[in-house]
C-alpha positions in Angstrom: 0.0 0.0 0.0 1.4 3.4 -0.9 1.7 6.2 1.7 -1.1 8.1 -0.1 -3.4 5.1 0.1 -2.5 4.5 3.8 -3.3 8.2 4.6 -6.6 8.0 2.6 -7.7 4.8 4.5 -6.5 5.6 8.0 -9.3 5.5 10.5 -9.6 4.9 14.3 -10.8 1.3 14.4 -12.5 0.0 17.5 -13.7 -3.5 16.5 -11.3 -6.3 15.6 -11.4 -9.9 14.4 -10.9 -12.5 17.1 -7.6 -13.7 15.6 -3.9 -13.6 16.3 -1.4 -11.0 15.2 2.0 -12.4 14.3 5.2 -11.5 16.0 6.4 -10.1 12.7 3.4 -7.8 12.4 3.9 -6.5 16.0 7.6 -6.1 15.3 6.8 -3.9 12.3 4.4 -1.8 14.3 6.8 -1.3 17.2 9.6 -0.3 14.8 7.3 2.1 13.0 6.3 3.6 16.4 9.8 4.3 17.7 12.5 2.1 16.1 15.9 3.3 15.2 16.0 4.2 11.5 19.5 5.6 11.2 22.8 4.1 12.4 24.1 7.6 13.1 24.3 8.0 16.8 22.8 11.2 18.3 23.6 11.2 22.0 24.3 7.5 21.8 20.6 6.5 21.0 20.4 6.6 17.2 17.8 8.5 15.2 14.2 7.1 15.4 11.4 6.6 13.0 9.5 9.5 14.7 11.0 13.0 15.1 11.8 14.2 18.6 12.5 17.7 19.8 16.2 18.0 20.2 16.5 14.3 19.5 15.9 13.7 23.2 13.3 10.8 22.7 11.3 11.1 25.9 8.9 8.3 25.0 8.9 4.7 26.3 7.0 2.1 24.5 5.4 -1.1 26.0 3.5 -4.0 24.5 0.6 -5.7 26.2 0.6 -9.0 24.4 -2.5 -11.2 24.6 -3.0 -13.0 21.3 0.3 -12.9 19.3 1.6 -16.0 17.4 5.2 -16.6 18.6 5.0 -14.4 21.7 3.7 -15.5 25.1 1.1 -13.2 26.7 2.7 -10.6 28.9 3.8 -7.1 29.4 7.0 -6.2 27.5 9.2 -3.1 27.2 10.3 -2.2 23.7 14.0 -1.3 23.2 14.4 0.7 20.1 18.2 0.5 20.0 18.6 -3.2 19.1 14.8 -3.6 18.3 13.9 -6.1 21.0 11.5 -6.7 23.8 12.1 -7.6 27.4 9.4 -9.3 29.5 8.2 -7.3 32.5 5.6 -9.9 33.6 3.9 -12.9 32.2 0.2 -13.3 31.7 -2.7 -11.8 29.8 -3.3 -8.3 31.2 -5.8 -7.1 28.6 -8.8 -7.2 31.0 -6.8 -5.2 33.6 -5.8 -2.7 31.0 -9.4 -2.5 29.8 -10.7 -1.8 33.4 -8.0 0.9 34.0 -9.0 2.4 30.7 -12.6 3.2 31.7 -13.9 0.0 30.2 -13.2 0.8 26.6 -14.0 -2.6 24.9 -11.5 -2.3 22.1 -8.7 -2.8 24.6 -10.1 -6.0 26.0 -10.8 -7.4 22.5 -7.5 -6.4 20.8 -4.8 -9.0 20.2 -2.3 -6.6 21.8 -1.9 -2.9 22.8 1.0 -0.5 22.5 1.2 1.6 25.7 3.2 4.9 25.6 4.7 6.7 28.5 7.1 9.7 28.8 10.1 10.6 30.9 9.4 14.3 30.8 12.7 15.2 32.4 14.5 14.2 29.1 12.8 17.1 27.4 12.2 19.6 30.2 15.9 19.5 31.1 16.6 21.3 27.8 13.3 23.1 27.0 11.8 23.6 30.4 8.0 24.1 30.7 7.6 24.2 26.9 9.1 20.7 26.7 6.4 19.4 29.0 3.4 21.3 27.6 4.3 21.1 23.9 7.3 19.0 22.7 6.6 15.7 24.4 3.0 15.8 23.1 4.3 16.5 19.6 6.7 13.6 19.9 3.8 11.3 20.9 1.7 12.5 18.0 4.4 11.8 15.5 4.9 8.3 16.8 1.2 7.5 17.1 0.6 8.5 13.5 3.4 6.2 12.4 1.6 3.3 14.1 -1.7 4.4 12.5 -0.2 4.5 9.0 1.8 1.3 9.3 -1.2 -0.6 10.8 -3.4 0.7 8.0 -0.9 -0.5 5.4 -0.9 -4.0 7.1 -4.7 -4.4 7.4 -4.5 -3.9 11.2 -6.8 -1.6 13.1 -5.9 0.7 16.0 -7.3 3.6 17.9 -5.5 6.2 20.0 -6.8 6.2 23.6 -5.9 8.9 26.2 -8.8 8.3 28.6 -7.6 6.1 31.5 -6.6 6.1 35.2 -2.9 7.1 35.1 -2.0 5.5 38.4 -3.7 2.2 37.5 -1.9 2.0 34.1 1.4 2.8 35.8 0.9 0.0 38.3 -0.2 -2.6 35.7 2.7 -1.7 33.4 5.2 -1.5 36.4 6.4 1.8 35.1 9.2 3.5 37.0 8.1 6.6 38.9 9.9 8.9 36.4 7.5 7.8 33.7 3.9 9.0 33.1 1.5 7.0 30.9 0.2 9.0 27.8 -1.5 6.8 25.2 -2.8 3.3 24.6 -3.1 1.9 21.0 -5.0 -1.4 20.8 -4.1 -3.5 17.8 -6.2 -6.1 16.0 -6.9 -7.5 12.5 -9.6 -5.7 10.6 -13.1 -7.3 10.5 -14.3 -8.3 7.1 -16.4 -5.5 5.6 
């Protein structure tokens, strides 16, 4: 699918097929979200697929895996440099994520969800208040749109979600105190039209 076609077809999709995603599909979506796209090292972290103010990359990306071929259910942290996942905890946490997200059904019914958080200090250290109020949000928007476009090109649905209980999401994901949750993007195969 061309970029123009992906832009034309991109929608927030809230209903998914009850089927697995493959590890390869999830890998492509994570790379699109925040993967390293250039071997040039900028501050030792490489340049990512999504732009970032000052190349400070304040976002952290997690995967809540529930129904992925080749990947056991669990909560994983994505490591852009090296493009790999580390397991935080085993088990299917889609229902807990759904409950903490004000019972939005697409989260419970998705094969997986990408969860974003930010370490605001990475950006505010250089840009102060403007970094928190503007630049981190811009970084998140760039990354989230990458996921939307890649998912559309792959026949996968997603929907950006910002309504949730921050403290419950932090606890489920076992986020360090320096991180604040920002976004959840459930992922699932498109239903037949």
